C-alpha positions in Angstrom: 0.0 0.0 0.0 1.6 3.3 -0.9 2.6 5.5 1.9 0.7 8.8 2.5 3.3 11.5 1.9 0.8 14.2 3.0 1.4 13.7 6.8 4.1 15.4 8.7 5.3 15.6 12.3 4.3 18.5 14.4 7.0 20.8 15.7 5.5 20.4 19.2 6.0 16.7 19.3 9.0 14.7 20.3 10.9 15.9 17.3 10.1 19.6 18.0 12.0 22.2 19.9 13.4 21.4 23.2 14.6 18.1 24.6 12.2 15.2 25.2 9.3 17.1 23.7 9.6 20.0 26.2 9.8 23.5 24.8 12.5 25.9 26.0 11.4 28.9 28.1 10.5 31.9 26.0 12.5 35.1 26.2 15.1 33.8 28.8 18.5 32.3 28.5 20.7 30.7 31.1 21.1 34.0 33.0 17.8 35.6 32.1 17.1 38.8 30.2 19.1 42.1 30.5 16.4 43.6 32.7 16.4 40.9 35.4 19.7 39.2 34.8 21.7 38.4 38.0 25.4 38.4 38.2 27.6 35.4 38.1 28.0 35.7 41.9 24.2 35.4 42.3 24.0 32.0 40.6 23.7 29.4 43.2 22.8 31.8 46.0 19.3 30.5 45.8 15.8 31.9 45.7 13.0 31.4 48.2 11.6 28.5 46.3 15.0 26.8 45.9 15.6 28.0 42.4 19.1 29.6 41.8 18.9 33.3 41.1 18.8 34.2 37.4 17.7 30.7 36.3 14.3 29.7 35.0 12.0 27.8 37.3 13.0 24.2 37.9 11.3 21.6 35.9 11.7 17.8 36.6 10.5 15.4 33.9 7.0 16.5 32.8 6.1 18.2 36.1 6.5 21.8 37.3 5.5 23.5 40.5 1.9 24.9 40.7 1.7 28.7 40.6 0.7 30.4 43.8 -2.8 31.1 42.6 -3.8 27.4 42.6 -5.8 26.3 45.6 -4.2 24.1 48.2 -6.7 21.3 47.6 -5.6 20.9 44.0 -1.9 21.0 45.0 -2.4 18.2 47.5 -4.3 16.1 45.0 -1.3 16.0 42.7 1.5 16.0 45.3 2.3 19.7 44.8 3.3 19.5 41.1 1.3 20.3 38.0 1.6 18.2 34.8 3.2 20.0 31.8 2.9 18.7 28.3 4.4 20.4 25.2 1.9 18.5 23.1 -1.0 20.5 24.3 -1.6 23.4 21.8 -2.4 26.9 23.0 -6.0 27.8 23.1 -7.4 28.6 19.7 -8.8 32.0 18.7 -12.6 31.5 18.7 -12.8 34.1 15.9 -10.9 31.8 13.5 -12.4 28.6 12.1 -9.5 26.3 11.1 -9.9 24.5 7.8 -7.1 21.9 7.5 -6.1 21.0 4.0 -7.0 17.3 3.4 -3.9 15.2 2.8 -3.1 13.9 -0.6 -3.7 10.2 -1.1 -1.8 7.4 -2.8 -4.9 5.8 -4.3 -8.7 5.8 -4.0 -11.1 2.9 -4.3 -11.6 -0.3 -2.4 -8.8 -2.2 -4.2 -5.0 -1.6 -4.3 -3.7 -0.8 -7.8 -1.8 -3.5 -9.5 1.5 -1.8 -10.2 4.0 0.0 -8.0 3.5 3.7 -7.4 7.1 4.6 -8.4 8.8 4.0 -11.8 10.3 0.6 -12.3 12.0 0.2 -15.7 13.4 2.8 -18.1 12.5 2.6 -21.9 15.2 1.2 -24.1 17.4 3.9 -25.7 18.8 4.1 -29.2 22.4 5.6 -29.1 21.6 7.3 -32.5 18.2 8.6 -31.4 18.7 10.1 -28.0 16.7 13.1 -29.0 13.6 10.9 -28.9 13.9 10.0 -25.2 11.0 11.2 -23.1 11.3 11.9 -19.4 9.0 10.0 -17.0 7.4 13.2 -15.6 7.0 16.8 -16.8 5.8 19.6 -14.5 5.2 23.2 -15.2 3.2 26.2 -14.0 2.7 30.0 -14.4 0.5 32.9 -13.3 -0.8 35.5 -15.7 -3.7 38.0 -15.3 -6.5 36.4 -13.3 -5.4 32.8 -13.8 -2.9 30.5 -12.3 -1.7 27.5 -14.4 -0.6 24.1 -13.3 0.4 21.4 -15.8 1.8 17.9 -15.3 2.3 14.8 -17.5 3.3 11.5 -15.8 4.1 8.1 -17.3 1.4 5.6 -16.5 1.8 2.7 -14.1 1.7 0.1 -16.9 4.3 1.9 -19.0 6.5 2.3 -15.9 6.4 -1.4 -15.2 7.0 -2.5 -18.8 9.7 0.0 -19.6 7.7 1.8 -22.3 8.0 5.6 -23.0 5.3 8.0 -22.0 2.9 8.4 -25.0 1.5 11.7 -23.7 3.3 14.9 -24.7 2.8 18.3 -23.0 3.7 21.8 -24.2 3.3 25.1 -22.3 4.2 28.3 -24.2 3.7 32.0 -24.0 3.6 34.2 -27.2 3.7 37.9 -27.0 4.2 40.2 -24.0 2.1 42.3 -21.7 -1.6 42.2 -21.8 -1.5 41.0 -25.4 0.3 37.8 -24.5 -1.3 34.5 -25.2 -0.7 31.2 -23.3 -1.0 27.9 -25.1 -1.2 24.6 -23.4 -1.2 21.6 -25.7 -1.3 17.9 -24.8 -1.2 15.1 -27.3 -1.5 11.3 -27.0 0.0 8.9 -29.5 -1.6 5.7 -30.7 -1.3 3.0 -28.2 0.0 0.2 -30.5 2.3 2.4 -32.6 6.0 2.0 -31.9 6.7 5.8 -32.4 3.6 7.0 -30.6 5.6 9.3 -28.3 7.4 10.9 -31.2 4.1 11.6 -33.1 2.6 13.2 -29.9 5.7 15.4 -29.4 5.6 16.5 -33.1 1.9 17.3 -32.9 2.6 19.6 -29.9 5.5 21.4 -31.6 3.6 21.9 -34.8 0.4 23.3 -33.2 2.6 25.5 -31.0 4.4 27.0 -34.0 1.1 27.6 -35.8 -0.5 29.3 -32.8 2.6 31.3 -32.1 2.7 32.7 -35.7 -1.0 33.7 -35.4 -1.2 34.7 -31.8 -1.8 38.4 -32.4 -4.9 37.6 -34.5 -6.1 35.0 -32.0 -5.8 37.5 -29.2 -7.9 40.0 -31.1 -10.6 37.4 -31.8 -10.7 36.2 -28.2 -11.0 39.7 -26.8 -13.7 40.6 -29.4 -15.6 37.4 -28.8 -15.5 36.4 -32.5 -16.4 32.8 -31.9 -17.0 31.9 -35.5 -13.6 33.2 -36.6 -11.9 31.4 -33.8 -13.5 28.1 -34.6 -12.7 28.2 -38.3 -9.2 29.4 -37.8 -8.3 26.9 -35.1 -9.9 24.1 -37.1 -7.5 24.9 -40.0 -4.5 25.0 -37.8 -5.4 21.6 -36.3 -6.0 20.1 -39.7 -2.6 21.2 -40.9 -0.9 19.8 -37.9 -2.6 16.4 -38.2 -2.0 16.5 -42.0 1.7 16.8 -41.4 1.5 13.7 -39.2 -0.2 11.8 -42.0 2.5 12.9 -44.4 5.2 11.7 -42.0 3.5 8.3 -41.8 3.5 8.1 -45.6 7.2 8.9 -45.7 8.0 6.2 -43.2 5.8 3.7 -45.2 3.3 3.4 -42.4 -0.5 3.5 -42.3 -1.9 6.9 -41.3 -3.3 5.5 -38.1 0.1 4.1 -37.2 1.6 7.6 -36.8 -0.9 10.0 -35.4 -2.0 11.5 -32.1 -5.0 13.0 -30.4 -4.5 16.7 -29.7 -6.2 18.9 -27.2 -5.3 22.6 -26.5 -6.2 25.5 -24.3 -5.8 29.2 -25.1 -5.5 31.6 -22.1 -5.2 35.4 -22.8 -2.9 37.2 -20.3 -5.2 40.2 -20.2 -6.6 40.2 -16.6 -9.8 41.9 -18.0 -10.5 39.0 -20.4 -11.7 35.8 -18.8 -12.5 33.9 -22.0 -11.0 30.4 -22.1 -10.8 28.6 -25.5 -10.5 24.9 -25.9 -10.0 23.1 -29.2 -8.7 19.8 -30.4 -9.2 16.4 -31.9 -9.5 13.1 -30.0 -10.9 11.8 -26.7 -10.1 13.2 -23.3 -11.8 15.4 -20.7 -12.7 19.0 -20.1 -14.1 19.7 -16.6 -15.0 22.6 -14.5 -14.9 22.7 -10.7 -17.4 25.3 -9.5 -18.7 25.7 -6.0 -17.2 22.4 -5.0 -19.0 20.4 -7.8 -17.5 18.9 -11.0 -19.1 19.8 -14.3 -18.3 17.8 -17.4 -18.2 20.4 -20.2 -16.5 18.3 -22.9 -18.0 19.6 -26.2 -20.2 17.1 -27.9 -19.4 15.9 -31.4 -21.8 17.2 -34.0 -24.1 14.4 -35.3 -26.2 14.2 -38.4 -29.9 14.6 -37.4 -33.1 14.0 -39.3 -34.1 11.5 -42.0 -31.5 10.6 -44.6 -32.0 12.3 -47.9 -30.4 11.9 -51.4 -26.7 12.7 -51.5 -26.6 13.4 -47.8 -26.2 10.9 -45.0 -27.0 7.2 -45.4 -29.4 6.1 -48.1 -32.5 4.1 -47.0 -32.0 0.4 -46.9 -35.3 -0.3 -48.7 -38.2 1.3 -50.4 -41.5 2.1 -48.5 -42.9 -1.1 -50.2 -40.1 -3.2 -48.5 -38.0 -3.8 -51.6 -34.3 -3.9 -51.0 -32.4 -1.4 -53.0 -28.9 -2.7 -52.6 -27.1 -5.6 -51.1 -23.8 -5.0 -49.2 -21.6 -8.0 -49.7 -18.7 -6.5 -47.7 -16.5 -6.3 -50.7 -14.6 -3.0 -51.0 -14.8 -1.2 -54.4 -11.5 -1.0 -56.2 -10.1 2.5 -56.3 -10.8 4.5 -59.5 -7.7 5.5 -61.5 -9.3 9.0 -62.0 -10.1 9.7 -58.3 -7.9 9.6 -55.3 -8.4 6.8 -52.8 -10.7 7.9 -50.0 -8.9 8.8 -46.7 -9.8 7.0 -43.5 -12.4 8.8 -41.4 -11.0 11.5 -39.3 -11.7 12.4 -35.7 -14.2 15.3 -35.4 -13.0 18.7 -34.4 -13.9 19.8 -30.9 -14.3 23.5 -29.9 -15.6 25.3 -26.9 -15.3 28.8 -25.4 -16.3 29.6 -21.8 -16.2 32.6 -19.6 -14.6 31.9 -16.2 -15.9 33.1 -12.9 -13.8 33.9 -9.9 -13.1 30.7 -7.9 -13.5 28.4 -10.9 -11.0 25.7 -11.7 -10.8 24.5 -15.3 -9.3 21.1 -15.9 -8.2 19.8 -19.3 -6.8 16.2 -19.4 -6.2 13.2 -21.5 -8.1 9.9 -21.2 -5.6 8.7 -18.5 -7.2 11.0 -16.0 -10.6 11.7 -17.7 -11.7 8.1 -17.6 -11.1 7.5 -13.8 -12.5 10.9 -13.0 -15.7 10.0 -14.8 -15.7 6.4 -13.4 -14.7 6.8 -9.8 -16.8 8.9 -7.6 -14.2 8.9 -4.8 -11.6 10.4 -7.0 -13.9 13.2 -8.0 -14.7 13.9 -4.3 -11.0 13.8 -3.3 -9.8 16.2 -6.0 -12.8 18.5 -5.4 -11.9 18.8 -1.8 -8.2 19.3 -2.5 -8.7 21.9 -5.3 -11.6 23.9 -3.6 -9.2 25.5 -1.2 -8.6 29.3 -1.5 -5.7 29.6 -3.8 -4.1 27.0 -6.2 -1.8 24.2 -4.9 1.9 24.4 -5.4 3.6 22.4 -8.2 4.6 19.5 -5.9 1.1 19.3 -4.4 -0.5 19.4 -7.9 1.7 16.6 -9.1 0.8 14.5 -6.1 -2.9 15.1 -6.8 -2.7 14.1 -10.4 -1.0 10.8 -9.4 -3.8 9.6 -7.1 -4.3 6.1 -8.6 -7.4 4.0 -9.2 -7.5 0.3 -9.7 -7.9 -0.6 -13.4 -6.6 2.8 -14.7 -2.9 2.6 -15.5 -2.5 4.9 -18.6 -0.4 8.1 -18.7 -1.8 11.0 -16.7 -1.7 14.4 -18.3 -3.6 17.3 -16.7 -3.8 21.0 -17.1 -5.6 23.0 -14.5 -6.4 26.7 -14.4 -7.4 28.5 -11.1 -9.3 31.7 -11.5 -8.5 34.5 -8.9 
């Protein structure tokens, strides 16, 4: 069972100041303060209670004499000494209601995860391709305008055990300066069975980063002016170009298009503190959530679906006439490609797009399937992260990393999460 790293030892306990758990007297040294310090000759001369002059009151073990204001009956009941314990905290201020931060947890659920919590094996390295090595963990953060950013990508338990590279890639970048700056966070996930999945994911992040960076001035204007249609069409084109370059790279390597591709999910955050518009776009599965007033909201944009009855040249033709006669018979034999027309491309993932206006206190979470699936499937994980992230102020980098690594039995994929706290 993983150890809980959220607990610490109190400074008032056995490991705190003093010896044996007892705190040293405040404001006095061996010979007292300057105002009441006795000379060296006074030490050992003795005080009426037997304490040498200039020394603090005698304390033996965990007992100290009663003050003079204590009744004789109470002194006699305890043999004339009062118990002293350094573990007893001072009385709390009744005007302050303490809200202790809940500790981070190693895992949630009723069953222990299969794999170890820490990395086991490193991926095999190619001496001629060291540029393709991927670190086990990436952690980043920033604060601009009204938002605080935390981002982390961690190799999954299964990949750590088998010595496989992290298939998730993470990119955080700022383009421009001042209030016209634009923050981009991109995460990509390579195909599970592809040998170069981590390389495809990294290239997707770099290419979308370059495309957004070259167009960041226009994007900032569109975001501040709330031109949603222009944003959607422009970001759709940039995403298509990025994934098109991946398909071209697959053809150059002699691979199928699906063997060298990646899902791509991005978040645009303007640095202008007066603009609270947050833009999400991408292709592929994952999760987009919002924590508001302690409750999780799944705001993942739905994929557009064809509605209504099928019509000629649109959608699927009817399988039979109103009289019941079959029009065609599908034998499952693919038609040979025409020499005059290009071969049809495989169906592409639909483009996803959403803009939202953040409220103070909101937390926006963008993640891949490695965290989205357990967050949707495990109620205890949702409750734990809601409690941890509903505190006033965002967590530090180390705390955020620990939160994203809370494991759940049956979910061992890479974990990549981007969270934005609104001031």
